[in-house]
C-alpha positions in Angstrom: 91.1 129.5 87.4 91.9 129.5 83.7 94.7 131.0 81.5 94.0 131.7 77.9 96.9 132.2 75.4 95.8 133.8 72.1 98.1 134.2 69.1 101.1 134.8 71.5 104.5 135.6 70.1 107.8 136.7 71.6 110.9 137.8 69.7 114.4 139.0 70.7 115.7 141.5 68.2 114.5 140.1 64.9 114.3 136.5 65.9 111.0 135.0 67.0 111.4 132.7 70.0 107.8 131.5 69.6 104.8 132.6 67.6 101.1 131.9 67.0 100.5 130.0 70.2 96.9 129.4 71.1 96.3 127.4 74.2 93.9 127.2 77.2 95.1 126.0 80.6 92.5 125.0 83.2 92.8 124.5 86.9 93.0 120.9 88.1 95.1 119.9 85.0 98.8 119.5 84.6 100.5 120.5 81.4 104.0 119.7 80.1 105.9 122.3 77.9 108.5 120.4 76.0 110.9 121.1 73.1 114.6 121.1 72.2 117.1 123.5 73.8 116.4 127.0 72.6 112.9 126.2 71.5 111.4 128.8 73.9 110.1 126.6 76.7 111.5 128.8 79.5 110.6 132.0 77.7 107.0 130.9 77.2 106.8 130.0 80.9 108.2 133.4 82.0 105.7 135.0 79.6 102.9 133.2 81.4 104.3 134.3 84.7 104.3 137.9 83.5 108.0 138.4 84.0 108.6 138.7 80.2 106.3 140.7 77.9 105.1 139.2 74.7 105.3 141.1 71.4 102.0 140.0 70.0 98.9 138.3 71.1 97.6 138.1 74.7 97.9 135.9 77.9 94.9 136.4 80.1 94.1 135.0 83.6 90.5 134.3 84.4 89.0 133.7 87.8 85.8 132.0 86.9 84.6 134.2 84.0 86.2 137.4 85.1 89.5 138.5 83.6 92.2 139.4 86.1 94.2 142.6 85.6 97.8 142.0 84.5 99.1 143.8 87.5 97.1 141.4 89.8 98.1 138.1 88.2 101.2 137.6 90.4 98.9 137.0 93.3 97.5 133.8 91.7 100.8 132.0 90.8 104.0 130.6 92.3 107.1 129.6 90.4 110.2 127.5 90.7 113.0 128.0 88.1 116.8 127.6 88.0 117.2 131.3 87.1 115.4 132.5 90.2 117.6 133.4 93.2 117.1 132.9 96.9 118.2 135.4 99.5 121.5 133.7 100.5 122.1 135.9 103.5 118.9 134.6 105.2 118.6 131.3 107.0 116.2 128.8 105.5 113.7 129.6 108.3 114.0 133.4 107.7 113.6 133.0 103.9 110.4 131.0 104.2 109.0 133.3 106.8 109.8 136.3 104.6 108.2 134.7 101.6 105.1 133.9 103.7 104.8 137.6 104.7 103.7 138.6 101.2 102.5 135.3 99.7 100.8 133.1 102.4 101.3 129.4 102.6 98.5 126.8 102.2 96.4 126.2 105.2 98.2 124.4 108.0 101.7 125.0 106.6 104.3 126.9 108.6 108.0 127.6 107.8 109.0 125.0 110.4 106.6 122.3 109.2 107.8 122.9 105.6 111.4 122.6 106.5 110.6 119.3 108.2 108.7 118.0 105.1 111.5 118.8 102.7 114.2 117.3 105.0 115.9 120.6 105.9 114.7 121.2 109.5 118.3 120.9 110.6 119.2 124.0 108.5 116.7 126.4 110.1 119.5 128.6 111.5 121.9 128.1 108.7 122.4 130.8 106.0 121.4 129.6 102.6 124.7 130.7 101.1 126.2 127.7 102.8 123.7 125.3 101.2 124.6 122.8 98.4 122.9 123.4 95.0 120.5 120.6 95.8 119.5 122.1 99.1 118.9 125.4 97.5 116.6 123.7 94.9 114.6 122.1 97.8 114.0 125.6 99.2 112.9 126.9 95.8 110.5 124.0 95.4 109.2 124.5 99.0 108.3 128.2 98.5 106.6 127.3 95.2 104.6 124.3 96.2 103.4 125.6 99.6 102.3 129.0 98.4 98.5 129.3 98.5 98.1 130.0 94.8 96.0 128.1 92.2 98.7 128.3 89.5 102.1 126.5 89.8 104.8 127.1 87.2 107.8 124.8 87.2 110.9 125.2 85.0 113.2 122.1 85.1 112.1 121.5 88.7 114.6 118.7 89.5 117.7 120.7 88.6 120.5 119.7 90.9 118.4 117.1 92.8 119.7 113.7 93.7 117.4 110.7 93.9 116.1 111.6 97.4 115.4 115.1 96.0 113.5 113.7 93.1 111.5 111.5 95.4 110.6 114.6 97.4 109.5 116.4 94.2 107.3 113.5 93.3 105.8 113.5 96.7 105.1 117.3 96.6 103.5 117.2 93.2 101.3 114.2 94.1 100.4 115.5 97.5 99.8 119.2 97.0 98.9 119.8 93.3 95.6 117.9 92.8 93.5 121.0 92.3 96.2 123.3 90.9 96.8 124.4 87.4 100.4 123.2 86.9 102.7 124.0 84.0 106.0 122.1 83.8 108.7 123.1 81.3 111.1 120.2 80.9 112.6 117.6 78.5 112.7 115.0 81.2 109.6 112.8 81.2 110.2 111.9 84.9 109.5 115.5 85.8 106.1 115.7 84.1 104.7 112.2 84.9 101.5 113.8 86.2 100.9 115.8 83.0 98.0 114.7 80.8 98.7 117.3 78.1 101.9 118.2 76.3 102.7 121.4 74.4 105.7 121.0 72.1 107.6 124.2 71.4 109.6 124.8 68.2 107.7 122.4 66.0 
């Protein structure tokens, strides 16, 4: 799996958020997207996810040497970000089961086993609307990390997490991301310790 970014640019009204970005991302590698607030980190990540269209250039997914159609790219990625919502009327078990119905989990993972691993097995019958912000973040991380997809996109992944939550994040990224293409948008070095490459936005 490979993602190629060629002369990519995104603007809102007349202001360019980022421009002239050329980058290749390869499966098995972890990349940090860094930069000051407002530099375009999240916008760039959302552009790679296909949820925001760029104004110039291209972002192409490749499976081996074959380009993947833009409308098919969502099948190959999972994402965790503060601006993504969970379905709060569902219980944690229902939410993970629902997610798995259209994006299967990695081999051997079930909704129950995932809840146990993230320390929320006691919440399986509890509606997510009653969760703390940290518990909601754990659920977001779970659906992203355990999705059977080669690309993992993480935007400020430790938002609202306490130390135990951060330890869980470190466990998940070390245990389940060895062969994934991982992009982490963050200004916290603790969140991208596994990254060997850094893309600085707004420089």
